[in-house]
C-alpha positions in Angstrom: 2.9 -4.7 -46.9 6.5 -4.6 -47.0 7.3 -4.5 -43.1 5.4 -7.8 -42.8 7.3 -9.6 -45.4 10.2 -8.3 -43.8 9.2 -10.3 -40.1 8.9 -13.2 -42.1 12.7 -12.5 -43.3 13.4 -12.1 -40.0 11.5 -15.4 -38.9 13.2 -17.3 -41.6 16.8 -16.4 -40.8 15.6 -17.1 -37.0 15.2 -20.9 -37.5 18.0 -21.2 -39.5 20.7 -19.8 -36.7 18.8 -21.7 -33.8 21.6 -23.3 -33.1 24.7 -21.0 -34.4 24.9 -16.9 -34.2 22.2 -14.3 -34.1 22.7 -11.1 -35.0 20.2 -8.1 -34.3 21.9 -5.9 -36.7 21.1 -8.5 -39.0 17.6 -8.8 -38.5 16.9 -5.3 -38.6 18.5 -5.3 -42.1 16.2 -8.1 -43.0 13.4 -6.4 -41.7 13.8 -3.3 -44.0 12.9 -0.9 -41.5 14.8 0.6 -38.1 15.5 -1.6 -35.0 12.8 0.3 -33.1 10.4 -0.3 -35.2 11.1 -4.3 -35.6 11.0 -4.9 -32.3 8.2 -3.1 -31.2 6.3 -4.4 -34.4 7.3 -7.7 -33.3 5.9 -7.3 -29.8 3.0 -6.3 -31.4 1.9 -9.1 -33.2 3.6 -11.8 -31.1 3.3 -10.6 -27.5 6.7 -11.2 -27.0 10.0 -9.7 -27.9 12.1 -11.3 -30.2 14.8 -12.5 -27.4 11.8 -14.2 -25.5 10.9 -15.7 -28.7 14.8 -17.1 -29.8 15.3 -18.4 -26.0 11.9 -20.4 -26.4 13.0 -21.7 -30.0 16.5 -22.9 -29.1 15.0 -24.7 -25.6 12.1 -26.2 -27.8 15.0 -28.1 -29.8 17.2 -28.3 -26.8 14.7 -30.5 -25.3 14.5 -32.8 -28.7 18.1 -33.0 -28.5 17.9 -34.4 -25.1 15.4 -36.9 -25.9 17.7 -38.0 -28.5 20.5 -38.4 -26.0 22.5 -35.5 -26.9 24.6 -34.7 -23.4 23.6 -31.4 -21.3 26.9 -29.8 -22.3 27.0 -30.5 -25.6 23.3 -29.4 -25.9 23.7 -26.5 -23.5 26.8 -25.4 -25.8 25.2 -26.1 -29.2 22.0 -23.6 -28.3 24.2 -20.5 -27.3 24.6 -21.3 -23.1 28.1 -20.6 -21.9 27.3 -23.0 -18.9 25.6 -26.1 -18.1 24.3 -24.1 -15.2 23.0 -21.6 -16.6 21.5 -23.7 -19.3 19.9 -25.9 -16.7 18.0 -22.9 -15.0 16.5 -21.1 -18.4 15.4 -25.0 -19.4 13.6 -25.3 -15.9 12.4 -21.6 -16.4 10.4 -23.0 -19.5 10.0 -26.5 -19.0 9.4 -27.1 -15.3 12.0 -29.5 -15.2 15.8 -29.8 -15.3 17.7 -31.3 -18.7 18.8 -34.2 -17.1 15.3 -35.4 -16.1 14.2 -34.9 -19.9 14.8 -38.9 -20.8 12.0 -39.9 -17.5 9.3 -41.3 -19.4 6.7 -39.2 -17.4 8.2 -35.8 -18.0 6.4 -33.4 -19.6 7.7 -31.0 -21.6 6.5 -27.5 -23.1 6.9 -26.5 -27.0 7.1 -23.2 -29.1 6.4 -24.1 -32.4 8.3 -21.5 -35.5 5.9 -18.3 -36.0 5.0 -17.5 -39.5 3.6 -14.5 -40.7 -0.2 -14.9 -42.4 -2.6 -12.0 -42.9 -6.3 -13.0 -43.0 -8.6 -10.7 -45.0 -11.5 -10.5 -42.6 -13.8 -8.1 -44.5 -15.0 -4.6 -43.9 -14.1 -3.5 -40.1 -13.6 0.1 -40.0 -11.5 1.8 -37.4 -11.4 5.0 -36.7 -8.1 7.2 -35.8 -6.8 10.7 -36.8 -2.9 11.0 -37.2 -2.4 14.2 -34.5 0.9 16.2 -34.4 0.9 16.4 -30.5 3.1 19.5 -28.5 5.1 18.4 -25.5 3.6 17.6 -22.6 4.7 17.2 -18.7 3.5 14.3 -16.9 3.6 13.5 -13.3 3.6 9.8 -12.5 5.2 6.3 -10.4 7.4 3.8 -12.6 8.2 0.1 -12.8 10.4 -1.5 -15.0 8.4 -4.5 -16.2 9.8 -7.8 -17.6 8.9 -9.2 -21.7 6.9 -7.1 -24.3 4.6 -4.6 -23.3 1.0 -6.0 -23.4 3.0 -9.3 -23.9 1.1 -12.4 -21.7 3.3 -11.5 -18.3 2.4 -7.9 -17.9 -1.0 -8.6 -16.0 0.6 -10.1 -13.3 3.2 -7.0 -13.0 0.8 -4.8 -13.0 -1.3 -6.2 -10.2 2.1 -6.2 -8.1 2.3 -2.7 -9.3 -1.4 -1.2 -8.8 -1.7 -2.7 -5.2 1.6 -1.7 -4.0 1.3 2.1 -5.2 -2.6 2.8 -4.2 -1.8 6.3 -2.2 0.4 7.8 -4.8 -2.5 6.8 -7.4 -5.0 8.2 -5.5 -2.9 11.6 -4.8 -1.9 11.7 -8.6 -5.9 11.6 -9.5 -6.7 14.1 -7.1 -3.8 16.6 -8.3 -5.4 16.4 -11.7 -8.9 16.0 -11.4 -11.2 17.2 -14.4 -13.7 18.4 -12.0 -14.7 20.0 -8.6 -17.2 17.6 -7.5 -14.8 14.4 -8.6 -17.4 13.1 -11.4 -14.6 12.6 -14.3 -11.0 11.2 -13.6 -8.2 11.1 -16.1 -5.6 8.4 -15.8 -2.6 8.2 -18.1 -0.8 4.8 -18.8 2.7 5.2 -20.9 5.2 2.7 -21.9 8.5 4.2 -22.4 12.4 2.9 -22.8 11.2 -0.1 -24.7 14.1 -3.0 -25.2 14.4 -6.8 -25.8 14.9 -6.7 -21.9 11.9 -5.0 -21.2 10.5 -1.5 -20.3 9.0 1.1 -18.2 5.9 1.3 -17.3 4.3 4.8 -16.4 1.4 5.4 -14.3 0.9 9.5 -14.6 -1.4 12.1 -14.2 -1.2 16.0 -16.0 -1.1 18.2 -13.2 -0.3 22.5 -13.7 2.9 23.5 -13.9 2.3 25.4 -10.3 1.4 22.0 -9.0 4.2 20.3 -10.0 7.0 22.8 -9.3 5.7 22.8 -5.9 5.3 19.8 -5.0 8.1 19.3 -2.7 7.3 22.3 -0.8 6.2 21.3 2.5 4.8 25.4 3.3 2.6 24.4 0.0 2.0 20.2 0.8 2.0 20.5 4.8 3.8 17.6 4.7 7.8 16.8 4.4 7.3 13.6 3.2 6.5 13.8 -0.5 9.6 12.0 -1.9 8.2 8.5 -0.4 5.5 8.9 -3.0 8.5 8.0 -5.8 6.9 10.8 -8.2 8.5 11.7 -11.0 8.0 14.0 -14.1 7.8 12.4 -17.5 8.2 14.7 -20.5 6.2 13.6 -23.5 8.0 15.1 -26.3 6.4 16.5 -29.1 4.8 14.2 -32.4 3.1 12.4 -34.6 0.4 9.7 -33.4 -2.2 7.9 -34.7 -5.2 8.3 -32.0 -7.6 5.9 -31.5 -10.7 5.1 -29.3 -12.7 2.7 -27.9 -16.5 3.2 -27.6 -18.3 5.1 -25.0 -19.1 2.4 -22.6 -19.3 1.3 -18.7 -16.5 -1.3 -18.9 -14.1 0.1 -22.1 -11.7 -2.0 -20.9 -12.4 -5.3 -23.6 -13.1 -2.7 -25.7 -9.3 -1.5 -25.2 -7.9 -5.2 -25.6 -9.8 -5.9 -28.9 -8.9 -2.1 -30.0 -5.3 -2.7 -29.6 -5.1 -6.1 -31.5 -6.9 -4.7 -34.3 -4.3 -2.2 -34.5 -1.6 -4.4 -34.4 -2.7 -7.0 -36.8 -4.8 -4.9 -38.8 -4.6 -1.3 -39.0 -0.7 -1.2 -38.6 0.3 -3.7 -41.2 -2.0 -2.0 -43.7 -1.4 1.7 -43.1 2.1 3.4 -45.0 3.1 4.4 -41.1 6.0 3.0 -39.0 6.1 2.8 -35.3 8.3 5.8 -33.9 10.8 5.8 -30.8 9.0 7.8 -28.5 6.3 7.4 -25.7 3.0 5.2 -26.2 0.0 6.6 -23.8 -3.0 4.9 -22.8 -5.7 7.6 -21.4 -8.3 6.6 -19.5 -11.6 8.8 -18.9 -13.6 7.7 -16.2 -16.6 9.2 -15.2 -18.8 8.2 -12.6 -22.2 7.4 -12.2 -24.9 8.3 -13.5 -22.7 9.4 -16.5 -20.2 6.5 -16.0 -21.6 4.8 -19.4 -19.7 7.4 -21.1 -16.4 6.3 -20.0 -14.1 5.1 -22.8 -10.0 5.1 -23.7 -7.8 6.7 -26.2 -4.6 5.0 -27.9 -1.9 6.9 -28.5 0.5 5.1 -31.2 3.4 7.4 -31.8 4.1 7.1 -35.7 6.0 8.0 -38.6 5.9 7.7 -42.9 
């Protein structure tokens, strides 16, 4: 549980320095792990990035100072904002009102309480997984930059907009890599890459053969000269070790997928000897059509190292 203790040290450090400078190098040192593992494990456990948590804690305390009569500019400077205007914008996004409106007795404020790490033993739940060394592979997909933490609270809205606006590209990707000639089974691949405190890249991919990828933009092969409008890009997944989990086989595996991800973050990772490796994370959706739709399942590939 060493890295769990490290996260608690990071949380204590943040709380002690909310009205001062918070150094990411110091947080990494206190965590006892690498910067990437700290960043990803924190977001897996909390659903937010370290930056989001620090901002929300500071804005929570700022509201209390304003209620007690502190000037807006002094409050802004206390919590690390260079200008009153920048502070006012951040305050309004979090609380829904301007700092100047806080002392109105009818004002309603939001609050982010300090986090504390508590491990609760829940006895005996089994999680099947394999540590597998996966070879490198090349995918074809479309991508968007998302804000916040992967699988955080604001992912759903961003994903919905992305999928609605890219339906034609999705259909083509699925068709290029169909697992069956009659369309009875398809495989979709969601990939998370380039994770940092500002957000991450979310990819929707498939795995066509090399010939298809090579000739994708050749009008003599495709019969069209506007393939570039579909925003396809190749994504190379490097070889490496992955902890591979999968949901049960069911008609609607999404609920199992959400539950499994929560268990990986809260139970498996803290109790394992592995840390998160800086590499893409994959979710592979195996879609069977009726009458075999009860065979559907989702794989989760978590990049790890000892």
